[in-house]
N, C-alpha and C positions, 0 to 999 in steps of 0.2 A: 638564089642564095639560100643556104640552109639555115633554118631557125634553131639556134642552140640555147635559147632561153628556157629556163625551167618552167614547167607548167605550174599553175597556181596550187595544184593539189600535191606538189612534190614535197616530201618531208624535209624539214630544216635540219641541216647538219652544220656543226661548228667548223671554222677554218681548220684545215689540216695542219697538225702539229707533230712534233717528235717528242715522245716521252722518254724520260730517263727514270728507271725504277731500280733503286738500290734495295738489296735484300739481305737481311741478317737472319741469324738463327731463330730467335724468338724469345718470348718471355711469358711467364704466367701473368694473369691479370691482377692477382694479389697473392699473398703468402698463405692463405687459408688452405685447409685440407682439400676441398673439392676443386678449387682453382688449380692447385698443384697437381691433383690427380688427373684433371683433364689435360693439362699441359704435358705432363710426363707420359700419359697414355698415348697422346698423339705422337710425341717424340719417339718413344720406345716401341711403337707399333710400326714405325717406318722401316720397310725392308732394306732400305739403304743403310740404316743405322744398325739394326740387328737383323741379320739375314738368315737366322735359324728358321726351320720349317714352322709354320704357324701352329700346327698340331702340338708341337713340342714347346714352343715359346709362349703362346698366348695364355695357356692355363697357369704357367709360372708367373707371367706378368700380371694377369688380372687377379689371381687369387692370393699371391704372396707379395710380389714387389710393390704393386700399387695399393696394397693394404698398409704397407709400412713406410715406403720411401717418401710419400708426400709429407709426412711429419718431419723427417730429417731434412729433406730438401727445403721445406717451408722455413725451418729454423735458420738454415744457411742463407736463404734469400732474405729473411728478415734482418740478418746481421749487416746486410749491405743495402737494404731497400732505401730508395730516395723518399724519405718521409715528407719532404716539402711538396713534392708533386704526386706522391702516392703512386709511384711506378718504379720499375727496375732501372738501375743505372744504364743498362743496355738500351732501353727505350729512350731515356733522356738524351743519351749521347747520339743515338741514331737520328732523333729529331733535330739535334743541333747540326749534325753532318748534312742532313737534307736541306736545312735552311741555308747553310753556307754554300752548298753546291748550287742551290737555286739562285742565290745572289750572283755567284761567279758565272754560271752558265747564262743567266739572263743578261748580264753585262756584255757577254760575247755575242749571244745569238738573239736577244730580244724575246718577243712574245711567241716565237715559233717553237720554243722548248718548254716542256712541263717537267717538273721534278717531283718525285714522290718516293715513299719507302714502303716496304712490306716485311713481314716476318714469315719464315717457313713454317713455324709452329706458333700458335697463338694468334694474337691480333696486332695490327691489321693483317688479314690474310693476303696471300699472293693473288688469289682470284679476285678479291674485292678491289684491290688497287689496280690491277690490269683493267678491270671493267671501268673503274673510275677514270683512268687515263683515256680509255677509248671514248667514254662519254664526254670528255673534255676536248675531243677532236684529235687525239693522237692516233694516226693511222700507222705510225711506225714507233716501236718501243725498243729501247736498249735496256735489256735486263742485266743488272750488274750485281751478282752475288759477291758480297764483301769478304771473300776468302782469298788471300794472296796466293796460297798454295792449293792446287786442285786436289780434292779427295771425293770419292764417291759418296761418303756420308754427309758431305757439306755442299760442295759445288753441284754435284750431280742431282742430289735430291731437291735443291733449290730450283734447278732448271726443270726437273720433272714437274714441280708444282706449277711453273709457268706454262709448260706445254699442256698440262691437264686443263688449265684454265682456258686455253685457246680452244680445246676440244668442245667446250660448251657454248662457244660464240658463233653466231651465224655470220657476222662480218668480223673476221679475224684481222687484227693489225699485223703488219709485218713485224717480225721480232728478230733481234740479234742478241746473243749472249756474250758477255765479256769473258775472255779466257783468263787463266791464272796470270797473276802479275808479280810473281815471287822474285823476279829478277829485274823488274822495271827500275831504271836508274833513279827516278824521283822517289819511288817507294823506299829503296835502299838508302838514299840520302836522308830521307825523313827519319828512318830508324837510327841512322848514325848520329843525326842531330840530337835525338832524344837521349842517346847514350852519353854523348859529350856533355849535355846539360846535367845529367845525373852525376857524372864524374867530376864536375867542376866544383869540388869541395877540397878541403885541406888534406884529408886522408881518404882518397878514393878506394873503392872496393878492389880486392886483389884478383878477383875472378868474376867474369860475366857468364852467367848460365842462360842460354837461350832455350826457353821451354816452349815446346809445341804440344798441342793436343795429340795424344797417341792414337794409334790404330793397331789392330791385330797384325802380326807378322804375315798372316795369310793374305791380307789385302796387298801388301807390298809384293809378295811372291807371285800373286796373280796378275800383277801389272799395274796396280794403282800407283801413280807417280808421286804421291804425296810425300813419302819418306825422303825420296831423292831431292825433291824440290825444297823441302825444309833444310836439308843439309847444304844445298847450294845457297839458300838465303843466308845461312850462317857464314859460309865462306865469303860471300859478297859483302856482308856487313863487316867482317874482320878486315877485308881489303879496304873498304871505305874508311875505316877507322885508322888504318895503317898499323895495326897491332900484329905482333908476332904470333905464330902458331902456339897453341897452348893457353892463350889469354882468354879464349872463349870456348865453352863447351856446349854441345847440343844435348838436350834431354827431352823426355816426353812424359806428359802427365795424364791424369784422368782415366786410368785403366778401369775397365768395367768388364766383368764376366771372367770365366775360367781360362780363356785362351791365352797363349803367349803373345804379348804385345811388343812392338818395337821399343827399344830402350837406348840408353839407360832410363829408368824411371826417375823423374825429377826429384821426388820426395826422398828417395834413397840416395841419389847422387849428391844432393846438397848436404845430407847428413854425413856422407863419406868424406866430402871436402872438409867439413868441420873436424872430423876425427883425424884427418891428415894434416891439421894445423893451419887451414885457411880460416882466417878470423873474420874477414869481411867479404861478402859477395853481393852482387846485384843480379836480379832476374828480370828478363824481358820476354814478352810473349808475342812474337811477330806474326803468328798465324791468326790472331784476333785483331780485327779492325776497330773494335770498341771494347772497353772494359765490361766485364760481365761476371757471372758467378764463378767461372773457371779462373779468372784472374784476381778479382777482388777478394773472394773468399778462399779459394783453393791455394793460390800462390801466396797472396799477401798474408793469409792467416795460417793455413795448414802447413804449407811448405816452409814458410818463414819460421814457424814454431819448431818444425823438425830440424832445421839448421841450428837454431839456438839451443834446443835440447841436447844436441850432439856436441855442444861446446862452442858453436859460432857466436860471435860477439856483435857483428853489424850486418843487418840484412836490409837491402834496398830493393823495393819493387819499382821498376821503371814502367810507368803507365803505358797503355796502348796508345797508338797514334791519335785515336779519337777524333776530335774536330780541330786539331792543330792546323795552322795555316799551311805548313809544308805538306801535310797529309792531304788536305783538301786540294792543294795545287797538284799533287800527284794523281789524285782521282780525276781531276779535271783534264789533265793531260791524257789519261787513259780514255776518258769519254770522248775527247776530241778525236783521238785516233780511231776509235771503234764506231764513230758516227760519220766518218768520211763518206761523202756522197749523200748524206742525209741532212747534215747541218753545215751551212756555209757562212 
């Protein structure tokens, strides 16, 4: 009979588990100059985000952009900062999403699942959380970038960070990455629910503008599916609402740099709507799983101001899905699908 007992000198390992690691874009640690500079430096040095040659881009970034932009970005972050917890809203919301996912997944799968979160830029880093999950006994990890639409500067760079973390590990966990979920029925249903709630007023908006983070046209032309996936999300949302064509417009925000970006630009589009006699609009941002600087400051403040300055009278920002119960349920459905064979 073969002796399968571990020898006394065998190192102790925790019971094998499955980890679920959700990943968001990131956040500075505070709104001060050096914290903002570190965060922006990491973000804007990512070749997935800005793919210009380093010899051309880095001198411009280090000597000019990172000398000035931390001040303006710091002021923008300060206008939305969660003063109660001294952190960005993105971090606050991601913590809430993680807690609710942990509750839901533990109810289904018990102690065999661990749930955590990481940031592509800033803290907590992807590498640190993958290592933490491995230390807690996770031999299999589902890595879930919270980007409904796939894009190289978001989904791909998040996956890159996970794969680089594995390269440093002697005992690598098995890993799966969650694909884009831009057309998942539960995700679309949650978006539609949020719109219906915002429109449940005496005089609802006349037009819904669906604003996505922009990308250079070159990315689309080179095969990145983001632009097409965004437009399909808009079409599916309109179908879920049962609205006619023309009731919803797609637009793109956050242009950066000299290249031509996909359009129309949200800030210009809403101003044009106002000039053409549209008095009340609502804006929703389905590409963001959690409210952040691009939604709370850029949409709710800058883009809202542009609409009003052009003659608009009523501007409604529809919050991201954040930790809404229907959003958490959608994420749980996706996790259950992607962990088939791992979690029973």
